[in-house]
C-alpha positions in Angstrom: 79.8 151.5 92.8 79.0 149.0 95.5 77.7 146.4 93.0 80.4 147.0 90.4 83.1 146.7 93.1 82.0 143.2 94.2 84.2 140.3 93.1 81.1 138.3 92.1 80.1 141.0 89.6 83.6 141.2 88.1 83.9 137.4 87.8 80.5 137.0 86.3 81.0 139.9 83.9 84.2 138.3 82.5 82.8 134.8 82.5 79.4 135.6 81.0 80.5 135.8 77.3 82.2 132.4 77.6 79.1 130.9 79.3 77.0 132.2 76.4 79.4 130.5 73.9 79.2 127.3 76.0 75.4 127.4 75.9 75.5 127.5 72.1 78.2 124.9 71.5 78.0 122.4 74.5 74.7 120.8 73.3 76.2 120.3 69.8 79.4 118.8 71.3 77.5 116.6 73.7 75.4 115.2 70.9 78.5 114.5 68.9 80.2 112.7 71.8 77.0 110.8 72.6 76.7 109.6 69.0 80.4 108.7 68.7 80.7 106.9 72.1 77.4 105.0 71.7 78.5 101.4 70.9 75.1 99.8 71.3 73.2 98.6 68.2 69.4 98.9 67.8 68.0 95.6 66.5 65.1 96.1 64.2 63.1 93.2 62.7 61.6 93.7 59.2 58.4 92.0 58.2 58.2 92.5 54.4 54.7 91.6 53.2 55.5 93.0 49.8 58.4 90.5 49.5 60.3 93.2 47.5 61.7 95.9 49.8 63.0 94.0 52.9 66.6 94.6 51.7 66.2 98.4 51.7 67.6 98.6 55.2 71.3 97.9 55.6 73.2 97.1 58.8 75.7 99.7 60.1 77.3 100.6 63.4 74.1 101.9 64.9 71.4 99.6 63.4 71.1 95.9 62.7 68.2 94.6 60.7 66.7 91.1 60.6 64.3 90.0 57.9 61.5 87.8 59.3 59.4 85.2 57.5 56.8 82.6 58.3 54.1 83.2 61.0 55.7 86.5 61.9 54.2 87.9 58.7 50.7 87.9 60.3 51.4 88.4 64.1 54.3 90.9 64.6 53.3 91.5 68.3 53.6 87.7 69.1 57.0 87.6 67.4 58.1 90.6 69.4 57.1 88.9 72.6 58.8 85.6 71.6 62.0 87.4 70.9 62.3 88.3 74.7 64.4 91.3 74.2 66.4 90.2 71.2 64.8 92.9 69.1 64.0 96.5 69.9 61.4 97.2 67.2 59.5 95.6 64.3 58.9 97.3 61.0 56.0 96.0 58.9 56.1 96.7 55.1 52.6 96.3 53.6 52.0 94.7 50.2 51.0 98.0 48.6 53.8 100.1 50.1 54.6 101.6 46.7 51.1 103.1 46.5 50.7 103.9 50.2 54.3 105.1 50.6 54.1 104.3 54.3 55.3 101.5 56.6 54.4 100.8 60.3 57.1 100.7 63.0 56.2 99.0 66.3 58.1 99.3 69.6 57.6 99.5 73.3 59.9 102.5 73.8 59.6 105.8 72.0 62.2 106.0 69.2 64.5 109.0 68.8 64.3 111.4 65.9 67.6 110.3 64.3 66.4 106.7 64.0 63.2 107.8 62.4 65.1 110.0 59.9 67.5 107.2 59.0 64.7 104.6 58.4 62.7 107.1 56.4 65.6 108.0 54.2 66.3 104.3 53.5 62.7 103.7 52.6 62.4 106.8 50.4 65.5 106.0 48.4 64.4 102.4 47.8 60.8 103.3 46.8 62.1 106.1 44.5 64.2 103.6 42.6 61.3 101.2 42.4 59.0 103.9 41.1 61.6 104.8 38.4 62.0 101.1 37.4 58.2 100.7 37.1 58.3 103.0 34.0 60.5 100.4 32.1 62.8 103.0 30.7 66.5 102.0 31.2 67.8 105.5 30.5 65.3 107.2 32.9 67.3 106.5 36.0 70.5 108.0 34.5 68.6 111.0 33.3 67.1 111.7 36.7 70.5 111.2 38.4 72.1 113.7 36.0 69.3 116.2 36.4 69.8 116.5 40.2 71.1 120.0 40.9 72.1 121.4 44.2 71.7 125.1 43.7 72.9 127.7 46.3 71.9 131.3 46.7 74.5 133.8 47.8 72.7 136.8 49.3 74.4 140.2 48.8 73.4 143.8 49.7 74.6 147.3 48.7 76.1 149.7 51.2 75.7 153.5 51.0 78.5 153.6 48.4 76.9 151.0 46.2 79.5 148.4 47.1 78.4 144.7 47.3 78.7 142.8 50.6 77.6 139.3 51.4 74.9 138.9 54.0 73.4 135.9 55.8 69.9 135.8 57.2 71.0 133.0 59.6 73.7 135.1 61.1 71.4 138.2 61.3 68.8 136.1 63.1 71.3 134.7 65.5 72.6 138.2 66.4 69.1 139.5 66.8 68.1 136.6 69.0 71.2 137.0 71.2 70.5 140.8 71.6 66.8 140.1 72.4 67.8 137.5 75.0 70.3 139.9 76.6 67.7 142.7 76.8 65.2 140.3 78.3 67.8 139.0 80.9 69.2 142.5 81.7 65.8 144.1 82.3 64.4 141.3 84.4 67.5 140.7 86.5 68.2 144.4 87.2 64.5 145.1 87.7 64.3 142.3 90.3 67.5 143.7 91.9 65.7 147.1 92.4 62.6 145.5 93.8 64.6 143.4 96.3 66.5 146.5 97.4 63.2 148.4 98.0 61.7 145.5 100.0 64.9 145.1 102.0 65.1 148.8 103.0 61.4 148.7 103.8 61.8 145.6 106.0 64.8 146.9 107.8 63.0 150.3 108.3 66.0 152.0 106.8 63.8 153.8 104.3 62.2 155.8 107.1 65.6 157.4 107.9 66.4 158.0 104.2 63.2 159.7 103.2 63.8 162.2 106.0 66.6 163.7 104.0 65.4 163.2 100.4 62.1 162.9 98.5 60.7 159.5 97.7 60.9 160.3 94.0 64.6 161.1 94.3 65.3 157.9 96.2 63.4 155.7 93.6 65.2 157.4 90.7 68.5 157.1 92.4 68.0 153.3 92.6 66.8 153.1 89.0 69.7 155.2 87.6 72.4 153.6 89.7 71.5 150.0 88.9 70.9 151.0 85.2 74.5 152.3 85.1 75.6 148.9 86.4 74.0 147.2 83.4 75.6 149.7 81.0 79.0 149.1 82.6 78.6 145.4 82.2 77.6 145.8 78.6 80.5 148.1 77.9 83.0 145.6 79.4 81.5 142.9 77.1 81.9 145.2 74.0 85.5 145.8 74.9 86.2 142.0 75.4 84.5 141.3 72.1 86.5 144.0 70.3 89.7 142.5 71.7 88.7 139.0 70.7 87.8 140.1 67.2 91.1 142.0 66.9 93.1 138.9 68.0 91.2 136.7 65.5 91.9 139.3 62.8 95.6 139.4 63.6 95.9 135.6 63.6 94.0 135.4 60.4 95.9 138.1 58.6 99.3 138.3 60.2 99.6 135.0 62.0 102.0 132.2 61.3 101.3 130.6 58.0 102.4 127.2 59.4 99.1 127.2 61.4 97.0 127.3 58.2 95.1 124.2 57.1 97.3 123.9 54.0 100.4 123.9 56.1 99.1 121.1 58.2 98.2 119.0 55.2 94.5 119.6 55.2 92.6 120.6 52.2 89.6 122.6 53.4 88.4 124.8 50.5 84.7 124.5 51.3 85.3 125.2 55.0 87.5 128.2 54.2 84.8 129.5 51.8 82.1 129.1 54.5 84.2 130.9 57.1 85.0 133.7 54.7 81.3 134.1 53.8 80.5 134.2 57.5 83.1 136.9 58.2 81.9 138.9 55.3 78.3 138.6 56.5 79.5 139.8 60.0 81.3 142.7 58.4 78.2 143.8 56.4 76.3 144.5 59.7 76.3 148.1 60.9 77.6 147.3 64.3 77.8 150.9 65.5 74.1 151.4 64.7 73.1 148.0 66.1 74.9 148.4 69.4 73.8 152.1 69.7 70.2 151.1 69.3 70.6 148.2 71.7 71.8 150.7 74.4 68.8 153.0 73.6 66.3 150.2 73.8 67.9 148.8 76.9 67.6 152.2 78.7 64.0 152.6 77.6 62.9 149.1 78.5 64.9 149.2 81.7 63.3 152.5 82.8 59.8 151.2 81.9 60.1 147.8 83.8 62.4 148.8 86.6 60.0 151.6 87.6 57.2 149.1 87.8 59.3 146.8 89.9 60.2 149.6 92.3 56.7 150.8 92.6 55.1 147.4 93.2 58.1 146.4 95.5 57.2 149.3 97.8 53.6 147.9 98.1 54.8 144.7 99.9 56.5 144.0 103.2 58.4 140.8 102.1 59.8 139.6 98.9 57.6 136.4 99.1 54.5 138.6 98.8 55.6 140.3 95.6 54.6 137.6 93.2 51.0 138.9 92.8 52.4 142.2 91.4 55.5 140.9 89.6 53.9 137.9 87.8 52.0 140.2 85.2 55.3 142.0 84.5 57.2 138.8 84.0 54.4 137.4 81.8 54.6 140.5 79.6 58.3 140.1 79.2 57.9 136.4 78.3 55.3 137.3 75.7 57.8 139.8 74.3 60.6 137.2 74.1 58.4 134.6 72.4 57.1 137.2 70.0 60.7 138.0 69.1 61.5 134.3 68.5 58.3 134.0 66.4 59.3 137.0 64.3 62.7 135.6 63.3 61.3 133.9 60.2 59.5 137.1 59.0 61.1 140.1 60.7 59.1 142.5 58.5 55.7 140.9 58.9 52.7 142.7 60.5 53.2 141.0 63.9 56.9 141.8 64.0 56.2 145.5 63.1 53.5 146.0 65.7 55.3 144.2 68.4 58.4 146.3 67.7 56.3 149.5 68.1 54.2 148.5 71.2 56.4 149.8 74.1 56.0 146.8 76.4 57.4 144.4 73.7 59.5 146.7 71.5 62.8 146.4 73.6 63.0 142.7 72.9 61.3 142.4 69.5 63.1 145.3 67.9 66.4 143.6 68.7 65.4 140.7 66.4 64.5 143.2 63.6 67.5 145.5 63.8 69.9 143.3 61.9 67.4 143.3 59.0 67.5 147.1 58.5 64.3 148.5 60.0 62.8 151.6 58.3 63.8 154.8 60.1 60.3 155.9 60.7 59.4 152.7 62.5 62.5 152.9 64.6 61.9 156.6 65.5 58.2 155.9 66.3 59.1 152.9 68.5 61.7 154.8 70.5 59.4 157.8 71.1 56.6 155.6 72.3 58.9 153.5 74.4 60.4 156.5 76.3 57.0 158.2 76.6 55.6 155.1 78.1 58.6 154.8 80.4 58.1 158.3 81.7 54.4 157.5 82.3 55.4 154.4 84.2 57.9 156.3 86.3 55.2 158.9 87.2 52.8 156.1 88.2 55.4 154.2 90.1 56.5 157.3 92.0 52.9 157.8 93.3 52.8 154.2 94.4 56.3 154.4 95.9 55.8 157.5 98.0 52.8 155.9 99.7 53.8 152.3 99.8 57.3 152.6 101.4 55.8 153.8 104.7 52.9 151.4 105.0 53.3 148.1 106.9 51.3 145.3 108.3 49.1 143.7 105.5 49.2 142.6 101.9 48.1 145.2 99.4 45.7 144.5 96.5 45.6 146.0 93.0 42.5 147.9 94.0 44.3 149.6 96.9 47.4 150.4 94.8 45.1 152.0 92.2 43.8 154.3 94.9 47.3 155.4 95.6 47.8 156.3 92.0 44.6 158.4 91.9 
């Protein structure tokens, strides 16, 4: 109640969804603004030793090309030095470029990825046309152009009633990644909060008074349960805010003013509307009740497992600065779980994803990535049972460390000494 009543908690709980949205869209917006406001041109000199493909690169607002001749054909570095800053890079096209399908680009500064992609596309298009022309078939170019097909695959799945619903692997992956990141953040932040609380009470000697009226196990579990309820409260507020936002969006989309539609504003956006409709259908195809329910279950299990370790090891130190030797292995395990979840996004049903979603120390994070892809019930059940069984074991181990460590002062404890407390 003390934590939830703080203004900082209320403000951050309300602002956090907006901050997550900003984290997703601000880099895209900044890249767009950077590209639009960049008025400088990159000057690239082209040395065409083949004497056929120098014109493949056309000037535009971002790039300006200059075709070099004469002695520059043999010594591009000397030409670059003589230019004294007039050019930014020199591209050398070899005589056998059609066979090698490669050119060399020289510069003093590392070139960005967008520049490399643009130059590569220009070269690829030109060499493709030259290759087609080498077959001496006037109709071949038209036939190839007509044979180009941009096929799309619309993924659908059946629900329990056999009804078809659109689905999107991209949206499912994004949702899984967001839930995995939330689990990782919640468990680490609230676990660290418990450890700091334990260290603070031990430093101030308050714990000596508290344990005179309750058992150490009760005190540790009170901290774990109390802070855990803070996390669930925060998550419940986010769910309510998301529900309100989705309801407002649905009302605007269905019952809103028609004058705000793209057609009413003179915009023809059939492809955009189709994409948005597909996305909304893909969102609707996800079983949100099961997804959020399992998220709560795995959050509770993962939180109990890791927070008990934070509480136990926190009791073994006198100052927060001395806790790194105990907390670093816990943080590393959580980081491995997060990276495993990210690595499993491309194949959520592969062997690594299955095993990491069953192993208790990684399952709270990795299973979040797999849940949008309909995990088999036996894997889900096995994972939950192992997670809570391991959490109870960690609570028992941490309680043995806690009851001894909270009343010991004066020196740093080692893993060997902590192991004696457990025994």
